C-alpha positions in Angstrom: -73.8 -74.9 -135.2 -74.4 -74.8 -138.9 -75.5 -71.2 -138.8 -72.5 -70.1 -136.8 -70.1 -72.0 -139.1 -71.7 -70.4 -142.2 -71.6 -66.9 -140.6 -67.9 -67.3 -139.7 -67.1 -68.3 -143.2 -69.1 -65.5 -144.8 -68.0 -62.6 -142.6 -64.4 -63.9 -142.6 -64.3 -64.1 -146.4 -65.9 -60.7 -146.7 -63.3 -59.0 -144.5 -60.6 -61.1 -146.2 -61.6 -59.6 -149.6 -61.6 -56.1 -148.1 -58.1 -56.6 -146.8 -56.8 -57.6 -150.2 -58.2 -54.5 -152.0 -58.2 -51.7 -149.5 -55.9 -50.3 -146.8 -58.2 -47.4 -146.1 -59.3 -47.4 -142.5 -56.7 -50.0 -141.7 -55.5 -49.6 -138.1 -51.8 -49.8 -139.0 -52.3 -48.1 -142.4 -50.3 -50.6 -144.3 -51.5 -52.5 -147.3 -51.8 -56.3 -147.1 -49.2 -58.3 -149.0 -50.7 -59.6 -152.3 -49.8 -63.2 -151.6 -49.8 -63.9 -147.9 -49.2 -67.5 -146.7 -51.2 -66.6 -143.6 -54.3 -66.5 -145.8 -53.9 -70.2 -146.8 -53.2 -71.1 -143.2 -56.4 -69.3 -142.1 -58.5 -71.4 -144.5 -57.1 -74.6 -143.0 -57.7 -73.2 -139.5 -61.3 -72.4 -140.4 -62.0 -75.8 -141.9 -60.4 -77.6 -138.9 -62.3 -75.5 -136.4 -65.7 -75.8 -138.1 -65.3 -79.6 -138.6 -64.3 -80.1 -134.9 -67.1 -77.7 -133.8 -69.9 -79.4 -135.6 -68.7 -83.0 -134.9 -68.4 -82.1 -131.2 -71.9 -80.7 -131.1 -73.3 -83.8 -132.9 -71.4 -86.1 -130.5 -72.7 -84.1 -127.5 -76.3 -84.4 -128.7 -75.8 -88.1 -129.3 -74.2 -88.8 -125.9 -76.4 -86.6 -123.7 -79.5 -87.2 -125.8 -80.4 -83.5 -126.2 -83.6 -83.0 -128.0 -84.3 -79.6 -129.6 -87.8 -78.2 -128.7 -90.2 -77.8 -131.6 -90.1 -74.5 -133.5 -92.4 -71.8 -132.0 -95.4 -71.0 -134.1 -95.4 -67.2 -133.3 -92.6 -64.8 -133.8 -91.3 -62.8 -130.9 -92.2 -59.1 -130.6 -89.5 -56.7 -131.8 -88.8 -55.6 -128.3 -88.4 -59.2 -127.1 -86.1 -60.0 -130.0 -83.9 -57.0 -129.4 -83.9 -57.5 -125.6 -83.0 -61.2 -125.8 -80.2 -60.7 -128.3 -78.7 -57.7 -126.5 -78.9 -59.5 -123.2 -77.2 -62.6 -124.7 -74.4 -60.6 -126.3 -73.8 -58.8 -123.0 -73.9 -61.9 -120.9 -71.5 -63.7 -123.3 -68.8 -61.0 -122.9 -69.4 -60.8 -119.2 -68.7 -64.5 -118.7 -65.9 -64.6 -121.2 -64.0 -61.7 -119.6 -62.7 -63.5 -116.4 -61.9 -66.6 -118.4 -60.0 -64.6 -121.0 -58.2 -62.7 -118.2 -57.2 -66.1 -116.6 -55.5 -67.2 -119.9 -53.1 -64.3 -119.5 -52.8 -63.7 -115.7 -53.0 -67.0 -113.8 -49.6 -67.9 -112.3 -47.6 -69.8 -114.9 -46.1 -72.0 -112.2 -49.4 -73.7 -111.6 -51.4 -72.9 -114.7 -49.0 -73.1 -117.6 -51.2 -75.8 -119.2 -54.2 -73.4 -119.0 -52.3 -70.5 -120.4 -50.8 -72.7 -123.1 -54.3 -73.4 -124.5 -54.6 -69.7 -125.5 -51.1 -69.4 -127.0 -52.2 -70.5 -130.5 -54.5 -67.5 -130.7 -51.7 -65.1 -130.1 -48.7 -66.9 -131.7 -49.0 -65.4 -135.2 -47.3 -62.0 -135.3 -44.3 -61.6 -137.5 -43.7 -58.1 -136.0 -45.1 -56.6 -132.8 -46.9 -53.8 -134.7 -48.5 -56.1 -137.2 -52.3 -55.6 -137.7 -54.8 -58.3 -137.0 -56.8 -59.8 -139.8 -60.2 -61.5 -139.7 -59.0 -65.1 -140.4 -56.9 -65.0 -137.2 -60.1 -65.5 -135.2 -60.0 -69.2 -136.3 -56.5 -69.8 -134.9 -57.4 -71.5 -131.6 -56.6 -74.5 -129.6 -59.5 -76.9 -129.6 -60.0 -76.5 -125.9 -59.7 -72.8 -126.0 -62.4 -72.7 -128.6 -64.5 -75.2 -126.6 -64.5 -72.8 -123.7 -66.0 -70.0 -125.8 -68.5 -72.4 -127.4 -69.7 -73.7 -124.0 -70.1 -70.2 -122.7 -72.2 -69.3 -125.8 -74.3 -72.4 -125.4 -74.9 -71.5 -121.7 -76.0 -67.9 -122.4 -78.3 -69.1 -125.2 -80.3 -70.9 -122.5 -81.0 -67.7 -120.6 -83.6 -65.0 -121.3 -84.6 -61.9 -119.3 -88.2 -62.6 -120.3 -88.7 -66.2 -119.1 -87.2 -69.3 -117.6 -84.3 -71.6 -118.5 -84.2 -72.6 -122.2 -87.2 -70.3 -123.0 -85.2 -68.0 -125.3 -87.0 -67.7 -128.6 -85.6 -69.6 -131.5 -85.3 -66.5 -133.7 -83.4 -64.7 -130.9 -80.9 -67.6 -130.6 -80.4 -67.5 -134.4 -79.8 -63.8 -134.6 -77.5 -64.1 -131.5 -75.3 -66.6 -133.2 -75.0 -64.6 -136.4 -74.3 -61.4 -134.5 -71.7 -63.0 -132.2 -69.8 -64.5 -135.1 -69.8 -61.1 -136.9 -68.6 -59.2 -133.9 -65.8 -61.7 -133.3 -64.7 -61.2 -136.9 -65.1 -57.4 -136.6 -62.8 -57.1 -133.6 -60.1 -59.2 -135.3 -60.3 -57.6 -138.7 -57.7 -54.9 -138.2 -59.9 -52.1 -139.5 -61.5 -49.0 -138.1 -64.6 -48.5 -140.2 -67.1 -45.8 -139.4 -69.9 -48.5 -138.9 -67.9 -50.5 -136.4 -69.4 -50.9 -132.9 -66.7 -48.8 -131.2 -67.4 -45.9 -133.6 -71.2 -46.1 -133.2 -71.2 -46.5 -129.4 -67.7 -45.5 -128.2 -68.8 -45.2 -124.6 -69.9 -48.9 -124.5 -67.7 -50.8 -126.9 -63.9 -51.2 -127.1 -64.0 -52.8 -130.5 -61.2 -53.5 -133.0 -58.6 -51.0 -131.8 -58.6 -52.3 -128.3 -58.6 -55.9 -129.3 -55.7 -55.3 -131.7 -53.7 -53.8 -128.9 -54.7 -56.8 -126.7 -53.1 -59.1 -129.3 -50.0 -57.0 -129.6 -49.4 -56.5 -125.9 -51.3 -59.3 -124.1 -51.7 -57.4 -120.8 -54.7 -55.2 -121.5 -58.2 -55.1 -123.0 -59.7 -58.5 -122.1 -63.3 -57.8 -123.3 -64.2 -59.2 -126.7 -66.7 -56.4 -127.4 -67.4 -54.1 -124.5 -65.1 -52.0 -122.3 -66.5 -51.6 -118.8 -64.6 -54.3 -116.9 -61.3 -53.3 -118.6 -62.0 -49.7 -117.6 -63.2 -50.5 -114.1 -60.2 -52.8 -113.2 -57.5 -50.8 -114.9 -56.7 -53.2 -117.8 -56.0 -50.3 -120.2 -53.0 -48.7 -121.6 -51.8 -45.2 -120.6 -51.8 -44.2 -124.3 -55.1 -44.9 -126.1 -55.1 -47.4 -129.1 -54.9 -45.8 -132.5 -58.3 -45.5 -134.1 -60.5 -43.7 -131.7 -60.0 -40.8 -129.3 -60.9 -41.4 -125.7 -60.2 -45.1 -125.4 
């Protein structure tokens, strides 16, 4: 929990600084306002989220009596480390996809309470074409965030190289850092050459797709990947700005 909180803060601040000083590679091409009240709001959202997150994890450990296993003496092989981290990132997005879809598509008549949980994460645009920014990843209802945290805890218990709760400590650590970075990246509003959708465009949807998801709400429900969106037709007829072939 501490590692994830620190990673969110570091990567969020890093992209926040970039946003202040550079509009190059920005998806909408517009410079950020020099004094944006949303920046201050994002700081409060970050603090509130991280306090709630860490307190909830501590409370859970206290109530359930979860005991962490001792640290392993041996490091994992490079192949095991890469395999466990890659599998965990994939499984996280696979499990999140139907939950994310449900926030947008379950019938309002019966599930308005459920859809309302996700509203805070989308209720921030001052104009329909406005670009995302990294700090908006923290704008979430407590229960919306809890869903994602519980999914992440679940996938951290699974490894393709062993049984339940046998994932190596280092793999879990790298997973948490990488997931937090990727969540910041897809919300950052930029289209840098080193972003995942640029490096592996056939696999990842990345920031352009996620920005369009926030602007339309009816397409692109993957956080990182693209295969369910493509397979089930949750795409736009015109590709998002930023990369050809989306």
